[in-house]
Legacy VTK file of the C-alpha trace (Angstrom):
# vtk DataFile Version 3.0
C-alpha trace
ASCII
DATASET POLYDATA
POINTS 236 float
9.572 -51.704 -73.602
9.015 -51.349 -69.706
6.173 -49.949 -68.286
5.170 -49.590 -64.199
1.649 -49.476 -64.030
2.013 -49.376 -59.944
-0.815 -51.753 -58.590
1.612 -54.376 -56.143
4.902 -52.754 -58.274
3.781 -54.575 -61.379
5.588 -54.065 -64.328
4.699 -54.638 -68.273
7.453 -55.568 -70.405
6.650 -56.020 -74.132
8.523 -57.046 -77.451
7.106 -57.636 -80.635
3.630 -59.149 -79.720
5.021 -60.557 -76.402
3.557 -59.588 -73.425
5.135 -60.034 -70.072
3.457 -59.093 -66.491
5.324 -58.895 -63.196
3.888 -58.624 -59.749
6.271 -58.299 -57.630
8.951 -56.063 -58.771
10.267 -57.510 -61.727
11.015 -61.200 -59.478
9.002 -63.305 -61.760
7.479 -63.006 -64.735
4.433 -64.857 -66.212
3.242 -64.322 -70.142
-0.193 -63.024 -71.364
-0.817 -65.544 -74.018
-2.596 -64.030 -77.200
-3.053 -60.585 -75.906
-2.694 -59.014 -79.439
-1.647 -60.658 -82.311
0.245 -57.949 -84.188
3.985 -56.555 -83.332
3.353 -53.705 -81.264
5.363 -50.623 -80.946
4.317 -48.723 -77.408
2.609 -49.273 -73.936
1.700 -47.024 -71.758
-1.337 -47.085 -68.688
-2.761 -44.955 -66.978
-3.086 -46.616 -63.691
-3.230 -50.266 -62.916
-6.039 -51.717 -64.826
-6.082 -48.985 -68.109
-3.242 -50.272 -70.470
-3.185 -49.025 -74.152
-0.728 -50.793 -76.764
0.060 -49.129 -80.177
1.330 -51.445 -83.221
2.157 -49.462 -86.105
-1.500 -49.442 -87.662
-3.706 -50.626 -84.584
-4.467 -49.514 -81.186
-5.710 -51.829 -77.827
-7.005 -50.980 -75.268
-7.012 -52.995 -71.526
-9.187 -52.136 -69.037
-8.028 -55.340 -66.792
-4.396 -54.548 -66.672
-3.412 -56.216 -69.732
-5.021 -59.639 -69.362
-7.030 -58.939 -71.834
-7.571 -56.202 -74.948
-10.231 -54.521 -77.313
-9.021 -53.557 -80.623
-9.316 -49.976 -81.328
-9.842 -49.674 -84.878
-9.846 -45.974 -86.790
-8.963 -46.806 -90.129
-12.213 -45.137 -91.533
-10.637 -41.655 -90.171
-7.292 -42.176 -91.894
-7.739 -43.103 -95.303
-3.700 -42.640 -96.457
-2.656 -45.808 -93.575
-0.467 -42.999 -91.268
1.785 -45.449 -89.173
1.196 -44.648 -85.244
4.234 -43.412 -83.431
2.846 -43.410 -79.562
0.057 -43.199 -77.784
-0.724 -41.995 -74.109
-3.154 -41.298 -71.352
-4.359 -38.030 -70.298
-7.394 -38.717 -68.043
-9.017 -41.691 -66.889
-11.350 -40.859 -69.849
-9.423 -39.825 -73.013
-6.079 -41.230 -74.802
-4.199 -39.537 -77.433
-2.228 -40.917 -80.775
0.175 -39.622 -82.787
2.344 -40.661 -85.317
3.139 -40.010 -89.240
2.517 -36.502 -91.029
0.844 -34.961 -88.476
-1.010 -37.974 -87.397
-2.964 -36.651 -84.237
-6.163 -38.259 -82.560
-7.947 -38.085 -79.398
-9.862 -41.175 -78.048
-12.797 -40.458 -75.511
-13.750 -43.821 -73.707
-17.128 -43.092 -72.003
-18.648 -41.898 -75.872
-16.410 -44.490 -77.856
-15.071 -42.358 -80.352
-11.911 -41.136 -82.049
-11.735 -37.334 -82.686
-9.154 -35.921 -84.940
-7.191 -33.144 -83.579
-6.119 -30.439 -86.132
-3.111 -27.622 -86.039
-3.029 -25.454 -88.439
0.128 -25.286 -90.785
1.493 -28.912 -88.896
3.198 -31.156 -91.701
5.417 -32.871 -89.109
5.780 -36.760 -87.773
4.927 -36.454 -84.158
7.186 -39.282 -82.196
7.116 -38.735 -78.473
5.636 -37.019 -75.473
6.250 -36.356 -71.806
4.150 -34.618 -69.315
5.030 -32.272 -66.653
2.918 -30.543 -64.194
-0.282 -31.395 -65.993
1.014 -29.467 -69.257
1.808 -31.940 -71.794
4.445 -31.711 -74.547
4.893 -33.190 -77.896
7.919 -33.375 -79.647
8.304 -34.405 -83.615
10.852 -34.018 -86.658
12.863 -31.067 -87.368
12.969 -29.904 -83.800
9.110 -30.044 -83.422
8.284 -29.358 -79.822
4.349 -28.575 -78.856
3.557 -27.321 -75.504
-0.072 -27.462 -74.489
-2.178 -27.001 -71.193
-5.149 -28.671 -72.133
-4.216 -31.796 -73.086
-3.803 -32.965 -69.330
-6.522 -32.984 -67.249
-5.594 -30.665 -64.567
-5.967 -31.038 -60.559
-5.679 -27.799 -58.438
-4.621 -30.657 -55.920
-0.796 -31.915 -55.495
0.170 -34.816 -57.409
0.367 -37.636 -54.941
3.786 -38.740 -55.522
4.734 -34.894 -55.230
3.059 -34.163 -51.954
4.247 -37.017 -49.868
6.909 -37.172 -47.768
8.786 -40.118 -46.101
11.622 -39.505 -43.517
14.201 -40.274 -42.560
15.546 -41.970 -45.748
18.109 -43.606 -45.186
16.628 -45.275 -41.791
17.660 -48.003 -39.352
14.311 -48.254 -37.426
11.052 -46.756 -39.004
9.726 -44.259 -41.592
7.140 -41.219 -40.965
4.731 -40.671 -44.081
3.109 -36.987 -43.866
0.560 -36.521 -46.353
-0.465 -33.532 -48.428
-4.644 -34.394 -46.789
-6.399 -35.843 -44.723
-7.901 -39.648 -46.127
-7.578 -42.979 -45.726
-4.088 -44.560 -47.217
-3.409 -48.045 -48.074
0.389 -48.220 -47.635
2.726 -51.495 -48.626
5.905 -52.134 -47.587
8.103 -54.108 -51.055
11.735 -55.677 -50.959
12.908 -56.527 -54.666
10.743 -60.178 -54.097
7.506 -59.735 -51.738
5.375 -57.096 -49.837
6.826 -57.427 -46.410
3.971 -55.176 -45.138
0.609 -54.210 -45.279
-1.389 -51.263 -43.436
-4.106 -48.920 -43.583
-3.977 -45.549 -42.227
-6.565 -42.547 -41.983
-5.378 -39.331 -41.052
-2.399 -37.151 -42.544
0.454 -38.845 -41.140
1.625 -42.578 -40.616
4.782 -44.185 -38.877
5.825 -47.744 -39.985
8.240 -49.826 -38.072
11.109 -51.229 -40.149
12.896 -52.706 -37.559
12.596 -56.264 -37.830
13.640 -55.864 -41.386
16.763 -56.509 -42.862
18.813 -54.104 -44.666
19.221 -52.895 -48.311
16.208 -51.458 -50.609
12.681 -51.204 -50.033
10.257 -49.571 -52.078
6.185 -47.998 -50.522
3.478 -47.881 -52.303
1.071 -45.648 -50.832
-2.530 -45.441 -52.453
-5.597 -43.197 -51.654
-8.635 -41.711 -53.329
-6.244 -39.285 -55.013
-4.037 -41.674 -56.589
-0.593 -44.014 -56.505
2.940 -43.237 -55.560
5.755 -45.527 -55.011
8.657 -44.403 -52.937
11.977 -45.727 -52.551
13.526 -46.058 -48.923
16.887 -47.050 -48.261
17.214 -49.414 -44.744
20.500 -49.128 -42.436
LINES 1 237
236 0 1 2 3 4 5 6 7 8 9 10 11 12 13 14 15 16 17 18 19 20 21 22 23 24 25 26 27 28 29 30 31 32 33 34 35 36 37 38 39 40 41 42 43 44 45 46 47 48 49 50 51 52 53 54 55 56 57 58 59 60 61 62 63 64 65 66 67 68 69 70 71 72 73 74 75 76 77 78 79 80 81 82 83 84 85 86 87 88 89 90 91 92 93 94 95 96 97 98 99 100 101 102 103 104 105 106 107 108 109 110 111 112 113 114 115 116 117 118 119 120 121 122 123 124 125 126 127 128 129 130 131 132 133 134 135 136 137 138 139 140 141 142 143 144 145 146 147 148 149 150 151 152 153 154 155 156 157 158 159 160 161 162 163 164 165 166 167 168 169 170 171 172 173 174 175 176 177 178 179 180 181 182 183 184 185 186 187 188 189 190 191 192 193 194 195 196 197 198 199 200 201 202 203 204 205 206 207 208 209 210 211 212 213 214 215 216 217 218 219 220 221 222 223 224 225 226 227 228 229 230 231 232 233 234 235
């Protein structure tokens, strides 16, 4: 399993109960010792701090980028011990758990409680999920696909990734960045080994010189109070 929380282009890689973390886009890795004792199945992250991992029967939540985890056990809510197949964040205050025999729970972080979601007539195994434009889709057995426009948090402001434009790309000298709205933006440029540029901009646009950088692939990490996004740039 591989997940990209997007802080300094960090990566989380999991296998069984081994958790690895990279802060240089995979150039080097460190193992997070003793984070989770049991084999786990899925990793999901809302941002660079909140990480959720599910094992077959347990759920673990980290508020510090995976350095330590808290076990969220909810066995009393599922006496039949249905296996967990997937877990995912809907917003910064809620994550969902899906699994065998229509297992479907919401956890509200601020209230520290699980809430069972009942859907009349549903008796499928719930396997996976994806989100498009704040609409959640859950995929189950026998061709089941559930669509829910309230499973994710709604926001009338466009997603930072889709509303940010970088040009020219490819480029030989510089890049222009156009943002959706006036704000403060933390912009960092990485190659595959390390960060090579870091600047703070205030406004709706920015220009960054790449003139002194070698030709190749670079990643531009943009952070604001609206979120985080990563754009790939080719330097000629």
